[in-house]
N, C-alpha and C positions, 0 to 999 in steps of 0.2 A: 442866629437860631430862631429868634422870635419871628423874623421875616419868614423863614421857612414853614414854621408852624402855621403862621397866618396863610400863606399861600396854599399850603396843604388843605387847610379849612375851607378856604374859597373854592378849591377844586372839588372837595368832597361835596360842598353845598350845591354846586352847579350840577355835578353828576346826579345828586339826589332829586333835584328839581326836574332834571330831564327825564329821570325814570318816572316820577310822578306825572309829568305831562304825557309821557308815552302810555302810561297805564290809563290815563284819563281818555286818551284817544282811542284805545282799545274798547273801553267800556261805553263810549257815547258817540262813535262814528256813525252808527246805523240805528236810528231810532225805530222802534217797533212800528209796523204798519197798523192801520185801523183793524179792529176786530168787529165781529158781528154785535149789533145792537141787542137790546133785551126785548126782541120782538120775535114772536113765533108765528110762522105761516100756518094758517088754518085750512088752506085749500091749495089745489095744484093748478098749474096753468091750464092743463087739459080740462079740469072741472069748470074753471073760469070761462073758457072757450065754449064750453057746452051750454052756457047760458044764452048764447047767440045763435039762433037756429033759422032765422030768416035773412036771406041776403038784403043787405042795405037797411035793416032795421037798426034802431038805436036803442040798445038795452042798458038803461041806467042801473047801476048796482046799488041796491037799497039796503043790504046787509053789511055786516062788519067782516068783510072777507079780506083776507091778507094772503098775498102770494110772495114768493122769493124766487129769485133765479140768478143765474150768473150771466153777466154781459157777455155776448158772443159777437156783437157787431156795434159800432158807434160811427161818429161823423168825422173820424180822424182824417180820412183820404178825401172827403167830400163827396163820396159816392152815396152816402146817406145824409139826409138833411133833417136836422131837428128831430132825430129819431134814435132809438136804441132798440136792439133785439136782445131779449133775454131768454134763457132756456133753462128748464129743469129736467127731471128724468122723464116727465110726461109729454113734454113738447116745448115750442118756442112761441113768442109773442112779440109784436111790434109795439113799442111805447112811445107815444108822440109827446115831445117836450118842447116848449117854445123858448129854446135858448141855443145859443151857438157854443161851439167848443166843448161839447158834452164830453168828449174823450178825456178832458183833463180831470174831471170829476168822477167819470164812470169809464175807466179804462177796461178793455176786454180782460175778463178774469175776475173783475169785482163782483161780489155778490150784493144784490139789492133787494130791499123789501118794499112792496107797494101795498099801502092801504087803499083798497079799491072802492070803499063806500063813497058814492056821489060820482064816482067815475063812470065812463060809458064805454062799452065795448060794441064795436061795429065792425064793418068790413069794407075794403076797397076792392070791388070786383073779386071777391072770394078770399082775399088775405085779410086776416083779422088785425085790428088795431085797437089799442086802449087809449083813450083820451078823454075829452069832456064834451057833452052834448052842448050845441050852441045854435043860435039862429043867425045866419048870415044872409044879408039881403033879402030878408023874408023867408029863407029856406033853412030847414033843419040840416045840420051838418055835424060832423065829429072834427073837433079841433084839438090842437096840442094843449097840454096842460099849461097854463100861464106860467110864466117864470116866477111870479111872486108866490105861486102856490105849489111849486115843485116840492119843496121841503116839507109841506104838509102831507103829501101823499108818497113821496119817494125818500127812502132812507137808505144811505150807503153802509155797506157792510165790509167784510174782509176783502183783501186784494189777493191777487196772484192764485186764485182757484183754478184748477185745471179746466181747460176748454177743449173737449175732444168732439170732433164732428162725428155724425152718424154715417157710417159707410153703407151706401145704398146703390141700387141700379135705378135707371129711369123708370122701369116697370113698377117699382115699389112706390113711386111718387104718385099720389092721387091728386085729384083737383077739386074734391069736395072740401067745403070749408073746414070740416072737422078732421081732416087729414093730419095725422100726428106729425108729418114732417114739415108742413107749411109754418114758416116762421122760424124754422131751426137751421142750424149750421150743419150742412151735409157734406159728404165726400163722394165724388164719383171717380172711378178709376179707368185708365186706358183712353182718355179723351184728348182730342186735339181740335184746333180751330179748322173749320172747313176752308176758309180763305185766309191766306197768310200775309199777303201785302196790303193790309189795312191796319188801322189804329183802333184802340178799344172804343173810342167814341168820336162824335162829331167835332172837328177842329175849326169849322167855319164860324162866321160870326152869328149864325143862327142858334148854335148851341142846342142842338137837338139830342135828346137821349137816344141811344143807338142800340140795336140788337146785333149781336154777332152769333152765328151758329157754332157749336161744337159737337163733334160726332165721335163715337167709339167705333171699334173695329167690328166687322161682321161676326166674329166668334163671340163677341160680348153682346150682341143684339143689334148692332148696326143702327143705334138709336141717335137722334139729334135732338138738342135742347138749346134754347137761346140764353146767352148772357146779356143782360141789359145793364148798360153803363151810363151814368150822367155825364154829359158834356162838361160839368162843373167839377168833376173829379180831378185829383192832381196827376192822374195817370191817362187821362183821356187822349192825349197826343201820342202816347207810346205805341210802338207797333206790337201786335198781339204776339204772344209766345209762339215760337217756331216748332217746338217739339211736341211731344206726347207724354201724358202722365196723369197724375192725380189732380183733381180740381176741387177746391173747397169753396163754398158759397152759401149764402142765405137762399133757401128755397121759397119762392113765392109763386102765386098764380095770378093770372089776369083772365078771369072767366074760366075757360076750359084750357087755357094756354100755359103751360108749365114754363117758368123762367127762373133764372138764377141771377144773384147779384153778389159779386165779390166784394171783399172789403178793401183789398188793394191787390197789386200784381204779385205779391207773395202767396197768394192763395192759389195762383196758377203755376202748378209744380210740374211743368212739362219738360222734364229733363231727358226723357228717353228719345231714341230716334223717331222721327215723325211717321215713317211708313209702318203700316200695319204688318204684323207677322203673316206670312202667307200660309194658307191652309196646306196641310199634307199634300204633296204631289203637284202643288202650283208652283211653277217656275217664275211666272211674271203675271202681274195683274195691274191694270190701270183703269180706274172708274171715274177719273176726271173730276173728283170731288175737290181738289185743291186748286182749281182754276180760278182766275180773277173774274172781274165784272164782265157782264155780258158785252160782246162785241169788242173786247179788248184783245190784243195779240196773245195768242196761247203761248204760255211759258210753263214747261214742265221740266222737273229735274231729270237730266240725262237724255232728253228728247231733243231732236233737231227739227225745227220748223223752218223750212227753206222755201223762199219764193225764187225758184230757179230762173224762171222766165216770167217777167212782168212784176216781179217784187210783190206778189200778193201772198200774204201769210194766212196760215190757219188761225182761226179766232176762237175765243171762249164762247160758248153758248149757254145761257142760263135762263131756263123757262120754268119758273116756280122751283119746285124741288129737283128738276132735272138738270144736270150739268153735263155737258159733253163738248166734243170738238166740232167746228163746222168750217167749211170752206165754200166760197162762191166768188165768181168773176163778176157778179152783178154790180153795176154802178161803180166799177173800178176804172173804166175808161181805157182798159188795157186790152187789145184785140187778141192777144196770144198769152195765155197763162199756163205755167206748169208749176205746180206747187207740191212739195213733199212734206209728210210728217212721218218721222223716222224714229223708232224706239231705240232705247239703249241696247247694248249688246246682251243677249239672252243666252245663257250657257245651257245646252242640251246634254252635258256630260252626265252620265247616270240614268238619262231617260231611257225608257223602253219602248214607248209608243207616243211620242210628243205630238201634241195637237194644238192648233190655234183656233180661237173663236172670238168673235166681236159682234157688236150690234151696229146696225147702220139704219139711217132714215134719210129721206130727201124731201125737198120742196120746190115748188115754183119751177117745174121742168121746162127748160127752154134750150132747144138745140142739142146737138150732139156732144154734150158734156161727157168726158170720160172719168170715171172713178174706179180705181183698181187697187188690190192690195198684192204686195210683192215680198219675197224673202231674199236675203243676201248673206253671204258668208264673207265677203271681202270689202264691204264698205269701210272706208277710211275716215269717216267723220267729216268729209270735205262739203263745202257748199255747192258742189257740182255732182250730185248723186249719179247722173247719167254716165259718169265715168267709171262706175262700178258695175258689177254684174247682178242683175236682179232677174228673179224667176217669179212669173205671175202665178198666183194661188187661185184655184177655182172657187171663189167665194159665191155665195148667193146674195143678190143685191135687191133692194126694194125697187119697185117701179115708181119713179118720181111723178107726183100728181102735177096737173097744170097749174093749180092754185093751191095755197095752203101747204101743210106739211103731212107726210105720211106718218104712221106709227113706226116704231123701231121693229125691225126683224133680225133674226139671227143669220150670221154669214154661213151657218152650217159648221161642221167639224172639218178642219182643214189639216191634212197629214203632213207632219214635218219629220217623219221618220228617216227620210233621206239625209238628214242633217244631224243625226245622233252623234254625240261627242264633239260637236262644233259649236262655236258662237255664231248665233244668227241675229240679223237685224230684220224688223218688220217694217215696211214702209206702206203708207197710204198715199198714192199719186193721183193728183187732180189735174185735169187738163180742160180748159175751156177758153172762153174769151167774151168780152163784152162789145157788142150787145147780142151776139148770135148763139152763145152757149154759155149760160149763166145758171144752170141748175145748182142749187145749194145741196150739199151733202154733210150729213152729220155722222160721227162715230162715237161709240160708247162701249164700255165694259170689255176692253181688250185683255185676253187672258191666254196664256200658254201653260199647258199642263204637261206633266212628265208621263202619264199613261192613260 
């Protein structure tokens, strides 16, 4: 009996201990995060930036100004180096700190307070920065706050504060130093990369910071802006996002150039289909904005690029902001060239007066080169298009100059009413040969409308 009582006592004691331990775990598993210090901001970021009115001036702050803001970008991905961006309700600002691994102490969402007296505000080609005034190699410059002095000027506060981007359009983004969006986390909607077969940045040994263009759809303004990415970021070698959608980034400027810097690839929320929604009444549209580098083989989703005779393909043509398709027998060493660029199937079901339009240009006219546009209803997708039935359409073509390139002209409106209710293929057929017929032809803005 005594042994039973002892055993019961031991079991009860163990159960009580377990209960106490579980209770302790519940109370102390998650220690509270840091709170805000006993510091009060007495000025806003916008008011501080207003002290700096002359580009490249060095404005040392001589009064006891204190700003506070929430960290919206840090050095976690390597795309920012020894810098933070903070933001309050009035704007954003870049803070230069001479320390690595800032994201550990200053995660996105942490509120910080900055005692600004004796610091200096300046700008780098229009994007404002807060740091210290210094003399380097005999020249005045703005440098990062030394690591030994960071705690004197920067005081960390509460964490996990909400970080919401400002949803804007490119038209709202100004380039003046005092623009309220410079240095802020912004969001642009309905954007996509103009070139898809590229990485975010340079992966060569040269480690060059790289610009990539993103563009929205015509209905949203048809605007282009650059994303600038360091080759030292941990996502530099990743292929750019392939879809379309929302883009979060820190907005900066370089002179009058608008530019974006993403924090990492999670800021690129391109989860929608790449193609822009077609305007009402448009059945098909190709503006060649997604093509690769200049002189690369043209590769477009759904299109067929066929060197039927001579194995000469259409190429991508990139001349500054102009992107189009081009074809030439010049310098191919092939005496007889027949090349086709054929669209995907285009449904004319429901169309009442379908029409085709495109733009064309030519250059360095040599010999009896032939360039024509055709339509077919029975093309089967093969690499021998001549086995299908093609009907030539009476387009207007530019006259090729002997040297240089012409401007683009319209093909005129080409009637497709004979094909209502059917699927059609549009083909651009080039015939020439090197060296006697080598004129270069270019195509852009191919469009089929329903009425």
